[in-house]
N, CA, C and O of each residue as an XYZ file, in Angstrom:
424
protein
N       0.857     -1.162      0.000
C       0.000      0.000      0.000
C       0.903      1.224      0.000
O       1.836      1.313      0.798
N       0.628      2.159     -0.889
C       1.395      3.390     -0.974
C       0.413      4.556     -0.964
O      -0.540      4.584     -1.743
N       0.654      5.510     -0.080
C      -0.205      6.688     -0.001
C       0.654      7.935      0.169
O       1.799      7.862      0.617
N       0.088      9.068     -0.191
C       0.733     10.327      0.138
C       0.712     10.452      1.653
O      -0.306     10.172      2.285
N       1.808     10.862      2.230
C       1.915     10.928      3.690
C       0.876     11.905      4.245
O       0.961     13.102      3.972
N      -0.100     11.422      5.016
C      -1.170     12.308      5.488
C      -0.706     13.379      6.466
O      -1.390     14.389      6.634
N       0.418     13.189      7.102
C       0.906     14.214      8.023
C       1.317     15.486      7.286
O       1.404     16.559      7.884
N       1.567     15.358      5.984
C       2.043     16.510      5.220
C       1.129     16.861      4.054
O       1.512     17.629      3.172
N      -0.078     16.301      4.046
C      -1.035     16.619      2.984
C      -2.340     17.147      3.570
O      -3.389     17.064      2.931
N      -2.276     17.682      4.766
C      -3.475     18.216      5.419
C      -4.036     19.378      4.604
O      -3.332     19.958      3.777
N      -5.298     19.715      4.838
C      -5.926     20.788      4.062
C      -5.159     22.115      4.111
O      -5.146     22.867      3.137
N      -4.535     22.389      5.229
C      -3.713     23.591      5.348
C      -2.294     23.117      5.622
O      -1.938     22.804      6.758
N      -1.492     23.068      4.571
C      -0.100     22.644      4.709
C       0.714     23.304      3.611
O       0.309     23.342      2.449
N       1.871     23.823      4.004
C       2.706     24.508      3.021
C       4.085     24.758      3.603
O       4.276     24.762      4.819
N       5.035     24.965      2.714
C       6.365     25.385      3.113
C       6.319     26.862      3.467
O       5.713     27.660      2.752
N       6.955     27.223      4.563
C       7.036     28.617      4.994
C       8.475     29.085      4.774
O       9.403     28.508      5.341
N       8.668     30.116      3.962
C      10.028     30.599      3.701
C      10.523     31.516      4.827
O       9.732     32.131      5.542
N      11.831     31.590      4.962
C      12.426     32.552      5.904
C      12.515     33.918      5.221
O      12.051     34.077      4.092
N      13.096     34.882      5.887
C      13.183     36.246      5.356
C      13.950     36.305      4.031
O      13.716     37.198      3.217
N      14.857     35.362      3.819
C      15.644     35.337      2.585
C      15.003     34.538      1.464
O      15.543     34.474      0.360
N      13.849     33.924      1.740
C      13.163     33.148      0.711
C      13.480     31.670      0.709
O      12.905     30.921     -0.081
N      14.391     31.223      1.584
C      14.694     29.787      1.684
C      13.626     29.092      2.516
O      12.990     29.709      3.371
N      13.437     27.818      2.260
C      12.443     27.064      3.020
C      12.877     26.958      4.475
O      13.970     26.479      4.776
N      12.012     27.410      5.370
C      12.344     27.367      6.789
C      11.680     26.185      7.477
O      12.360     25.353      8.078
N      10.355     26.104      7.394
C       9.613     25.017      8.039
C       8.437     24.617      7.155
O       8.022     25.362      6.268
N       7.911     23.425      7.419
C       6.693     22.977      6.764
C       5.584     23.065      7.790
O       5.610     22.362      8.800
N       4.609     23.923      7.539
C       3.520     24.156      8.485
C       2.313     23.292      8.122
O       1.957     23.158      6.951
N       1.691     22.711      9.146
C       0.509     21.862      8.964
C      -0.558     22.294      9.957
O      -0.279     22.538     11.131
N      -1.783     22.384      9.460
C      -2.922     22.690     10.317
C      -4.123     21.917      9.785
O      -4.133     21.492      8.629
N      -5.124     21.738     10.623
C      -6.358     21.031     10.265
C      -6.072     19.576      9.866
O      -6.731     19.031      8.981
N      -5.098     18.962     10.515
C      -4.722     17.583     10.206
C      -5.880     16.610     10.407
O      -6.010     15.654      9.643
N      -6.709     16.825     11.400
C      -7.779     15.879     11.720
C      -9.039     16.075     10.879
O      -9.989     15.304     11.018
N      -9.070     17.083     10.014
C     -10.221     17.285      9.126
C     -10.248     16.196      8.064
O      -9.244     15.930      7.404
N     -11.399     15.577      7.912
C     -11.598     14.561      6.874
C     -12.383     15.234      5.748
O     -13.609     15.323      5.801
N     -11.664     15.704      4.735
C     -12.314     16.501      3.703
C     -11.768     16.189      2.315
O     -10.742     15.528      2.151
N     -12.493     16.690      1.332
C     -12.054     16.664     -0.061
C     -12.231     18.075     -0.599
O     -13.191     18.764     -0.252
N     -11.296     18.506     -1.452
C     -11.381     19.851     -2.017
C     -10.700     19.869     -3.382
O      -9.733     19.140     -3.603
N     -11.199     20.701     -4.300
C     -10.547     20.809     -5.606
C      -9.298     21.680     -5.495
O      -9.298     22.698     -4.804
N      -8.247     21.272     -6.177
C      -6.999     22.053     -6.161
C      -6.279     21.879     -7.494
O      -6.234     20.783     -8.053
N      -5.731     22.951     -7.980
C      -4.893     22.890     -9.180
C      -3.468     22.660     -8.682
O      -2.784     23.599     -8.273
N      -3.039     21.429     -8.721
C      -1.789     21.019     -8.106
C      -0.586     21.690     -8.766
O       0.382     22.040     -8.090
N      -0.645     21.864    -10.061
C       0.450     22.483    -10.794
C      -0.115     23.282    -11.955
O      -1.224     23.007    -12.415
N       0.620     24.249    -12.425
C       0.146     25.067    -13.547
C       0.036     24.248    -14.831
O      -0.628     24.671    -15.777
N       0.674     23.091    -14.872
C       0.589     22.231    -16.052
C      -0.779     21.555    -16.165
O      -1.144     21.084    -17.242
N      -1.541     21.500    -15.066
C      -2.874     20.898    -15.097
C      -3.854     21.898    -15.704
O      -3.813     23.085    -15.380
N      -4.720     21.430    -16.569
C      -5.726     22.309    -17.170
C      -6.877     22.587    -16.221
O      -7.523     23.631    -16.313
N      -7.135     21.671    -15.320
C      -8.269     21.822    -14.405
C      -7.870     21.298    -13.032
O      -6.923     20.521    -12.911
N      -8.589     21.721    -12.001
C      -8.298     21.202    -10.659
C      -8.607     19.707    -10.557
O      -9.415     19.175    -11.318
N      -7.963     19.053     -9.622
C      -8.260     17.659     -9.284
C      -8.851     17.643     -7.883
O      -8.664     18.582     -7.109
N      -9.553     16.587     -7.569
C     -10.135     16.469     -6.243
C      -9.105     15.866     -5.305
O      -8.705     14.714     -5.473
N      -8.679     16.637     -4.325
C      -7.731     16.153     -3.312
C      -8.526     15.674     -2.108
O      -9.590     16.214     -1.802
N      -8.018     14.678     -1.439
C      -8.685     14.124     -0.256
C      -7.669     14.014      0.869
O      -6.493     13.726      0.648
N      -8.150     14.249      2.068
C      -7.283     14.103      3.234
C      -8.007     13.336      4.325
O      -9.177     13.583      4.616
N      -7.283     12.402      4.919
C      -7.733     11.648      6.092
C      -6.520     11.514      7.007
O      -5.391     11.459      6.521
N      -6.732     11.459      8.320
C      -5.593     11.219      9.213
C      -5.096      9.771      9.075
O      -5.812      8.900      8.582
N      -3.900      9.546      9.506
C      -3.263      8.237      9.382
C      -4.102      7.125      9.991
O      -4.147      6.020      9.449
N      -4.761      7.393     11.099
C      -5.559      6.345     11.746
C      -6.621      5.785     10.805
O      -6.938      4.599     10.890
N      -7.183      6.601      9.910
C      -8.185      6.108      8.963
C      -7.574      5.117      7.980
O      -8.198      4.109      7.651
N      -6.369      5.393      7.513
C      -5.721      4.490      6.568
C      -5.349      3.155      7.217
O      -5.393      2.111      6.567
N      -4.986      3.194      8.485
C      -4.592      1.961      9.175
C      -5.789      1.168      9.663
O      -5.708     -0.054      9.780
N      -6.891      1.829      9.950
C      -8.059      1.154     10.544
C      -8.654      0.086      9.627
O      -8.987     -1.004     10.093
N      -8.791      0.376      8.345
C      -9.446     -0.572      7.436
C      -8.683     -1.895      7.311
O      -9.291     -2.952      7.480
N      -7.374     -1.879      7.020
C      -6.672     -3.166      6.943
C      -6.641     -3.905      8.283
O      -6.742     -5.132      8.317
N      -6.504     -3.165      9.381
C      -6.518     -3.815     10.696
C      -7.870     -4.463     10.968
O      -7.928     -5.561     11.520
N      -8.950     -3.800     10.589
C     -10.293     -4.349     10.794
C     -10.516     -5.609      9.964
O     -11.347     -6.445     10.319
N      -9.786     -5.751      8.869
C      -9.882     -6.945      8.020
C      -8.974     -8.069      8.488
O      -8.903     -9.119      7.850
N      -8.282     -7.856      9.593
C      -7.404     -8.887     10.135
C      -6.008     -8.900      9.542
O      -5.265     -9.863      9.732
N      -5.648     -7.865      8.838
C      -4.294     -7.806      8.285
C      -3.306     -7.342      9.347
O      -3.661     -6.631     10.287
N      -2.062     -7.763      9.172
C      -0.982     -7.374     10.076
C       0.006     -6.516      9.318
O       0.418     -6.859      8.210
N       0.382     -5.408      9.911
C       1.367     -4.513      9.287
C       2.744     -5.150      9.415
O       3.258     -5.315     10.521
N       3.340     -5.506      8.280
C       4.624     -6.192      8.279
C       5.786     -5.270      7.950
O       6.929     -5.542      8.318
N       5.488     -4.175      7.252
C       6.565     -3.249      6.887
C       5.972     -1.853      6.741
O       4.865     -1.682      6.230
N       6.733     -0.854      7.203
C       6.272      0.536      7.182
C       7.477      1.404      6.852
O       8.466      1.406      7.585
N       7.395      2.147      5.741
C       8.523      2.982      5.318
C       8.051      4.389      4.993
O       6.955      4.591      4.470
N       8.900      5.353      5.312
C       8.717      6.739      4.909
C       9.930      7.081      4.043
O      10.908      7.642      4.536
N       9.866      6.747      2.765
C      11.062      6.866      1.925
C      11.499      8.305      1.725
O      10.692      9.234      1.708
N      12.786      8.452      1.577
C      13.398      9.747      1.285
C      14.099      9.631     -0.059
O      14.281      8.535     -0.589
N      14.480     10.752     -0.589
C      15.227     10.766     -1.838
C      16.667     10.319     -1.556
O      17.227     10.614     -0.500
N      17.241      9.615     -2.503
C      18.616      9.151     -2.333
C      19.590     10.215     -2.855
O      19.188     11.086     -3.626
N      20.848     10.156     -2.450
C      21.836     11.106     -2.980
C      21.942     11.051     -4.507
O      22.207     12.067     -5.150
N      21.735      9.871     -5.082
C      21.804      9.731     -6.539
C      20.611     10.404     -7.224
O      20.728     10.865     -8.359
N      19.478     10.460     -6.548
C      18.272     11.065     -7.129
C      18.245     12.586     -7.002
O      17.593     13.259     -7.800
N      18.937     13.129     -6.020
C      18.902     14.578     -5.772
C      19.171     15.436     -7.011
O      18.457     16.417     -7.217
N      20.157     15.119     -7.840
C      20.422     15.972     -9.006
C      19.334     15.919    -10.082
O      19.332     16.753    -10.988
N      18.416     14.963    -10.003
C      17.415     14.787    -11.050
C      16.335     15.866    -11.058
O      15.730     16.123    -12.099
N      16.085     16.499     -9.912
C      15.059     17.540     -9.839
C      15.338     18.454     -8.656
O      15.680     17.972     -7.576
N      15.200     19.757     -8.836
C      15.400     20.672     -7.708
C      14.332     20.478     -6.614
O      14.563     20.821     -5.455
N      13.176     19.931     -6.984
C      12.114     19.691     -5.995
C      12.475     18.575     -5.017
O      11.915     18.508     -3.923
N      13.404     17.702     -5.399
C      13.762     16.574     -4.537
C      14.411     17.008     -3.227
O      14.348     16.270     -2.243
N      15.030     18.181     -3.190
C      15.679     18.640     -1.953
C      14.680     18.715     -0.801
O      15.039     18.466      0.350
N      13.442     19.055     -1.101
C      12.405     19.117     -0.063
C      12.159     17.755      0.572
O      11.816     17.657      1.750
N      12.340     16.708     -0.227
C      12.072     15.358      0.265
C      13.153     14.852      1.212
O      13.004     13.780      1.797
N      14.239     15.605      1.373
C      15.245     15.234      2.369
C      14.832     15.755      3.749
O      15.468     15.433      4.753
N      13.765     16.563      3.793
C      13.333     17.184      5.052
C      12.032     16.607      5.590
O      11.865     16.510      6.806
N      11.113     16.223      4.721
C       9.858     15.583      5.151
C       9.542     14.434      4.195
O       9.901     14.496      3.019
N       8.880     13.392      4.682
C       8.493     12.303      3.782
C       7.220     12.664      3.023
O       6.274     13.190      3.609
N       7.196     12.385      1.737
C       6.021     12.678      0.943
C       5.105     11.462      0.814
O       3.902     11.609      0.600
N       5.671     10.269      0.944
C       4.890      9.040      0.808
C       5.049      8.147      2.029
O       5.986      8.289      2.815
N       4.108      7.228      2.162
C       4.188      6.122      3.115
C       4.048      4.834      2.320
O       3.176      4.723      1.458
N       4.893      3.877      2.604
C       4.795      2.551      2.005
C       4.512      1.565      3.131
O       5.202      1.555      4.151
N       3.496      0.744      2.936
C       3.134     -0.259      3.941
C       2.952     -1.613      3.261
O       2.424     -1.709      2.153
N       3.396     -2.635      3.945
C       3.160     -3.998      3.471
C       2.341     -4.709      4.534
O       2.728     -4.797      5.699
N       1.203     -5.210      4.096
C       0.272     -5.878      5.000
C       0.247     -7.376      4.700
O       0.394     -7.796      3.552
N       0.059     -8.169      5.748
C       0.014     -9.631      5.608
C      -1.256    -10.153      6.249
O      -1.655     -9.707      7.325
N      -1.888    -11.105      5.574
C      -3.047    -11.790      6.146
C      -2.535    -13.036      6.838
O      -1.997    -13.931      6.187
N      -2.695    -13.104      8.154
C      -2.230    -14.281      8.908
C      -3.190    -15.444      8.804
O      -2.941    -16.503      9.380
């Protein structure tokens, strides 16, 4: 199972720059809101997409309720070899963008 990390995809979440314009912190608010909203993720998109947010407990509850066991949990980061491929990757050395989970049915 792979999902966008819900801790950093809350309805109110963004990088906050310092006085010089460098990224200082990643601010998150309204983490517990379970909502969907249209957003134009990038200027390359012609129209907004529907974004959805749920807290982590919602993602874990369904597989646990089905009797699955969490066998592996990763918050991957960008590797040193990947860093030169995109200037956006530097942000991924500071916060995880995805969660990877492997579930097992016992």
